[in-house]
N, C-alpha and C positions, 0 to 999 in steps of 0.2 A: 588507518581509517578505512572502513568498508562502506561503499555507497551502493545502494540497491534501488532499482526502478521497479516499482510494483504496478503491474497491469491488473486492473480490477474490473470485474463485471458486477454490476449492481442490479438489484431487483427493481423493476419499474415501480415508481411511486415512493420508494424509500431512499432515493438518491441523496437528497439534501441532508437528511438525518445521518445517513451512513458517512457521508463526506465530512460532516461536522465532527463525528466521533473519531474518524481517522485523523483529522487535523489535530485533535487533542492528544494523540499518542506521543509521548516523549520519544524522540528519535526520528519522527516524521517531520521533514523540513518543508515539504510543499505537497499540495494535492491539487490536481487540475482535472476538470471535466473535459473529456475528449469525445470525438465522434468516430465511429468505426466499429471494429470487432470488440474493443474494450470501451468501458464507459468512463474510467478515470485512470490517471497515472499519478502515483505518489512517489516521492523521493524520500528514502530513509538513509540516514548516516549514523553508523554505529562504530564501536571500537573493534568489534570482531564479527566474524561470520556467525558465530553462535548467537550473539545478541541480535543480529539481523533476523535469524531464523525464529528467535523467541518473539520478536515483534510481529512477524508475519503469522506464525502459527498460533501463538498465544493471545494475540490481540486483534489484528486486522481480520483474520478469518472468523473470529467469534462475534463480530459485529452484525446485528440484524440488518439485512439489506445487502450484505456482501455475498455474492453468489459463487464467485470463482476468482482465483488469483493466479498470476504467473509472475515470476521474479527474474529480472535481469541484473546480474551483479557486474558492476563496473570493473573492467580490467585495464591493465597498463601494458604497453609494449616497451 
């Protein structure tokens, strides 16, 4: 299982719609509004790194209102 934390910058005024669309993506398990450099943090759980990349590039980044993303992939020691 691959777990990714997606840091998302949203366009002002489109936050609510964008977050609703992100929540509806299969593989996204949680989305939270945050304050600071980023506007939202989403958690994605997938079977592979390829699937995580597909969700980010093919779906999240294509949503109107998503301005920028950065992804943190969970690691284990």
